[in-house]
C-alpha positions as CSV (number, residue, x, y, z in Angstrom):
1,M,89.7,98.6,82.0
2,Q,91.4,96.7,79.2
3,S,89.3,96.7,76.1
4,E,89.9,99.4,73.4
5,Q,86.9,98.7,71.0
6,V,84.8,101.4,69.3
7,E,81.4,102.5,70.7
8,T,78.6,103.0,68.2
9,G,77.2,106.5,68.5
10,A,79.9,107.7,70.8
11,A,80.0,111.1,69.2
12,A,76.6,111.8,70.7
13,A,77.9,111.2,74.2
14,G,80.2,113.4,76.2
15,P,81.4,114.2,79.7
16,A,78.7,114.7,82.4
17,V,80.8,117.7,83.5
18,P,81.9,120.5,81.1
19,P,85.5,120.0,80.0
20,A,86.4,123.5,81.2
21,E,85.3,122.6,84.7
22,L,87.2,119.3,84.6
23,E,90.3,121.2,83.5
24,A,89.9,123.7,86.4
25,R,89.7,120.7,88.8
26,L,92.8,119.2,87.3
27,R,94.8,122.4,87.7
28,A,93.5,123.0,91.2
29,T,94.6,119.4,92.1
30,I,98.1,120.1,90.8
31,A,98.3,123.3,92.7
32,G,97.3,121.4,95.9
33,I,100.3,119.0,95.6
34,D,102.7,119.7,98.5
35,D,105.8,118.2,97.0
36,P,107.5,120.9,94.8
37,W,109.2,118.4,92.5
38,I,106.0,116.5,91.8
39,R,104.0,119.7,91.3
40,R,106.6,121.1,88.9
41,L,106.6,117.8,86.9
42,L,102.8,117.9,86.6
43,E,102.7,121.5,85.7
44,R,105.2,120.7,82.9
45,I,103.3,117.7,81.5
46,F,99.8,119.3,81.7
47,A,100.9,122.9,80.7
48,A,98.0,124.5,79.0
49,D,100.3,126.0,76.3
50,G,102.4,122.8,75.9
51,P,102.2,120.3,73.0
52,F,100.7,117.5,75.2
53,W,97.6,119.2,76.5
54,P,95.6,119.5,73.3
55,R,96.1,115.8,72.7
56,F,95.1,114.9,76.2
57,L,92.1,117.2,76.2
58,R,90.5,115.7,73.1
59,A,91.3,112.1,73.7
60,P,88.7,109.4,74.7
61,A,89.4,107.2,77.7
62,A,88.6,104.0,75.6
63,R,87.1,103.0,72.3
64,H,84.1,101.2,73.8
65,H,83.7,100.4,77.4
66,H,83.9,103.7,79.3
67,E,84.1,107.4,78.5
68,A,84.5,106.6,74.8
69,Y,84.1,110.1,73.5
70,P,86.1,113.3,73.1
71,H,87.3,114.7,76.5
72,G,86.6,111.2,78.0
73,L,90.2,110.8,79.0
74,L,90.1,114.1,81.0
75,E,86.8,113.0,82.6
76,H,88.0,109.5,83.5
77,T,91.3,110.9,84.9
78,M,89.6,113.3,87.2
79,R,87.2,110.7,88.4
80,V,90.1,108.5,89.3
81,T,92.1,111.4,90.8
82,D,89.2,112.6,92.9
83,G,88.6,109.1,94.3
84,V,92.3,108.6,95.1
85,A,92.5,112.1,96.7
86,L,89.6,111.2,99.0
87,L,90.9,107.7,100.0
88,A,94.6,108.4,100.3
89,P,94.4,110.2,103.7
90,T,92.3,107.4,105.2
91,I,94.8,104.6,104.4
92,A,97.9,104.4,106.6
93,G,101.2,104.7,104.8
94,V,100.0,106.1,101.6
95,D,102.0,109.0,100.2
96,R,99.1,111.3,99.1
97,D,101.2,113.3,96.6
98,V,102.5,110.2,94.9
99,A,99.1,108.6,94.8
100,V,97.3,111.7,93.4
101,A,100.0,112.4,90.9
102,G,99.9,108.7,89.9
103,A,96.2,109.0,89.3
104,L,96.7,112.1,87.1
105,L,99.4,110.3,85.1
106,H,98.1,106.7,84.9
107,D,96.5,107.0,81.5
108,I,98.5,109.8,79.9
109,G,99.6,107.4,77.1
110,K,96.1,107.4,75.8
111,A,96.7,110.9,74.5
112,D,98.9,109.4,71.9
113,A,97.2,106.0,71.5
114,Y,94.2,107.4,69.5
115,E,93.8,109.3,66.2
116,P,92.1,112.7,66.7
117,D,88.7,111.6,65.3
118,P,85.7,112.7,67.4
119,V,83.3,110.3,65.7
120,D,85.4,107.1,65.5
121,P,88.6,107.3,67.5
122,Q,90.7,104.6,65.9
123,M,93.9,103.5,67.6
124,S,97.0,105.3,66.3
125,E,100.0,103.4,65.0
126,P,101.9,104.0,68.2
127,G,98.8,102.9,70.2
128,R,98.6,99.7,68.2
129,L,102.3,98.9,68.3
130,E,103.2,100.0,71.8
131,G,100.0,100.4,73.8
132,H,99.1,103.2,76.1
133,I,101.0,102.0,79.1
134,V,104.3,102.0,77.3
135,L,103.4,105.4,75.7
136,G,102.6,106.8,79.1
137,Y,105.8,105.5,80.6
138,E,107.8,107.2,77.8
139,I,105.9,110.6,78.3
140,L,106.6,110.5,82.0
141,R,110.2,109.4,81.6
142,R,111.0,112.3,79.2
143,A,109.3,114.8,81.4
144,V,111.3,113.6,84.4
145,D,114.5,113.9,82.4
146,D,113.6,117.5,81.6
147,V,113.3,118.5,85.3
148,E,116.9,118.7,86.4
149,G,117.5,117.2,89.8
150,F,114.2,115.3,90.0
151,P,114.5,112.8,92.8
152,D,115.1,109.2,91.4
153,A,113.0,107.5,94.1
154,T,110.0,109.8,93.4
155,A,110.4,109.2,89.6
156,R,110.5,105.4,90.2
157,S,107.4,105.5,92.3
158,L,105.4,107.4,89.7
159,R,106.6,105.2,86.9
160,H,105.5,102.2,88.8
161,V,102.0,103.5,89.2
162,V,101.8,104.1,85.4
163,L,103.3,100.7,84.6
164,S,101.1,98.7,87.0
165,H,97.7,100.4,86.9
166,H,96.0,97.6,84.9
167,G,96.7,95.4,87.9
168,R,97.6,92.1,86.3
169,L,100.1,90.9,83.7
170,E,97.4,89.3,81.6
171,Y,95.6,92.7,81.4
172,G,98.6,94.4,79.9
173,S,100.6,95.7,82.9
174,P,104.3,94.8,82.6
175,V,104.4,94.6,86.4
176,V,101.7,94.2,89.1
177,P,101.1,96.9,91.7
178,A,103.7,96.6,94.4
179,T,103.3,99.8,96.4
180,R,100.4,101.2,98.4
181,E,100.0,104.0,96.0
182,A,100.0,101.8,92.9
183,I,97.4,99.4,94.5
184,L,95.2,102.3,95.4
185,V,95.3,103.8,91.9
186,H,94.7,100.5,90.3
187,H,91.6,99.7,92.3
188,V,90.1,103.2,92.0
189,D,90.8,103.1,88.2
190,D,89.1,99.8,87.9
191,L,86.1,100.8,90.0
192,T,85.7,104.1,88.1
193,A,86.0,102.4,84.7
194,R,83.3,99.9,85.7
195,M,81.0,102.8,86.7
196,G,81.7,104.3,83.3
197,I,80.5,101.1,81.8
198,V,77.2,101.4,83.7
199,D,76.9,104.9,82.4
200,R,77.3,103.6,78.8
201,L,74.8,100.7,79.4
202,E,72.2,103.1,80.8
203,R,72.7,105.6,77.9
204,D,72.2,102.7,75.4
205,A,69.2,101.2,77.1
206,A,65.7,101.6,75.7
207,P,63.6,104.4,77.2
208,G,61.9,103.2,80.4
209,A,63.9,100.0,80.5
210,R,64.5,98.6,84.0
211,W,67.5,96.5,82.9
212,T,70.4,97.0,80.5
213,A,71.5,94.5,77.9
214,W,73.9,91.8,78.9
215,D,77.4,93.1,78.8
216,R,80.6,91.1,78.9
217,A,82.6,93.7,80.8
218,V,80.3,93.5,83.9
219,G,79.4,89.8,83.4
220,G,75.7,90.4,83.2
221,A,73.0,93.0,83.0
222,V,72.6,96.1,85.3
223,R,69.4,97.2,86.9
224,L,68.5,100.8,86.2
225,G,66.8,103.4,88.3
226,P,67.1,104.3,92.0
227,A,68.6,101.8,94.4
228,R,65.3,101.7,96.4
229,S,63.0,101.5,93.5
230,T,60.5,98.5,93.4
C-alpha cells in the first residue's frame, strides 16, 4: 500500500507471530531457494550478523495503514512471501525462485526509510527524499555487485520486482509490473496490505462493535466477526 502516515497507539500493537518465528520462516524460505545465485544473494542481504538485518528487523511496514509497529516489516514481508510461495507453482510460467526472492526483497528499502523509534516511527531523511522503492533498489544493486559473477538477467528480474511492486506509476512505482513474477508479487503485496488494514481497523474498533469506522484505504467500513455470523 502507498500511504506512510503515523498510527496512533501503534506501540501497543505488534506482530501476530513472534519475531523469532518470523525470522525462522524467513531463513527457512531462503534455504529452500534452488537457484544458488539467488540463495547466496539473499543470505548476504539478510545475514543475521550483517549491518542490514537489525534495521530490517525493527522496522515497521508503514506509518499508518498496515503493520505500523516494530517488526511489522518482517511480518508483512513473510505474509507476502508465504502467499507468493503458495501461488507461484500454480501459475504457468512463473519462476518460483525469482518470485519468492522478489517477495522477500520488495520492501527492503523500508529498513532505511524510517527512524528507529518504536513509538512514532517518523520517515528518515533518505525515506523522505528518495522513498523506499529507490532505497530498496540501491540496497539490492549494491548486494548484487558484491556477489561476483551474479547473472545479469537474474539481477534485472529481481530489480524489476522491487521497482514495480506498487503496481502503478501514480502509486510511486517508476515502472509497472511487466513480468509474471512482478505481477504476482504486486497483487499479493496489495492483498496482504489490505488485510493488514482490516487487522488495524478491528484492533481500533470499540469492544463488541460489529462494524469498523469508515476508512479511506478500503473505501468504507468493514464488518467484524465470523463470516457466517448473523
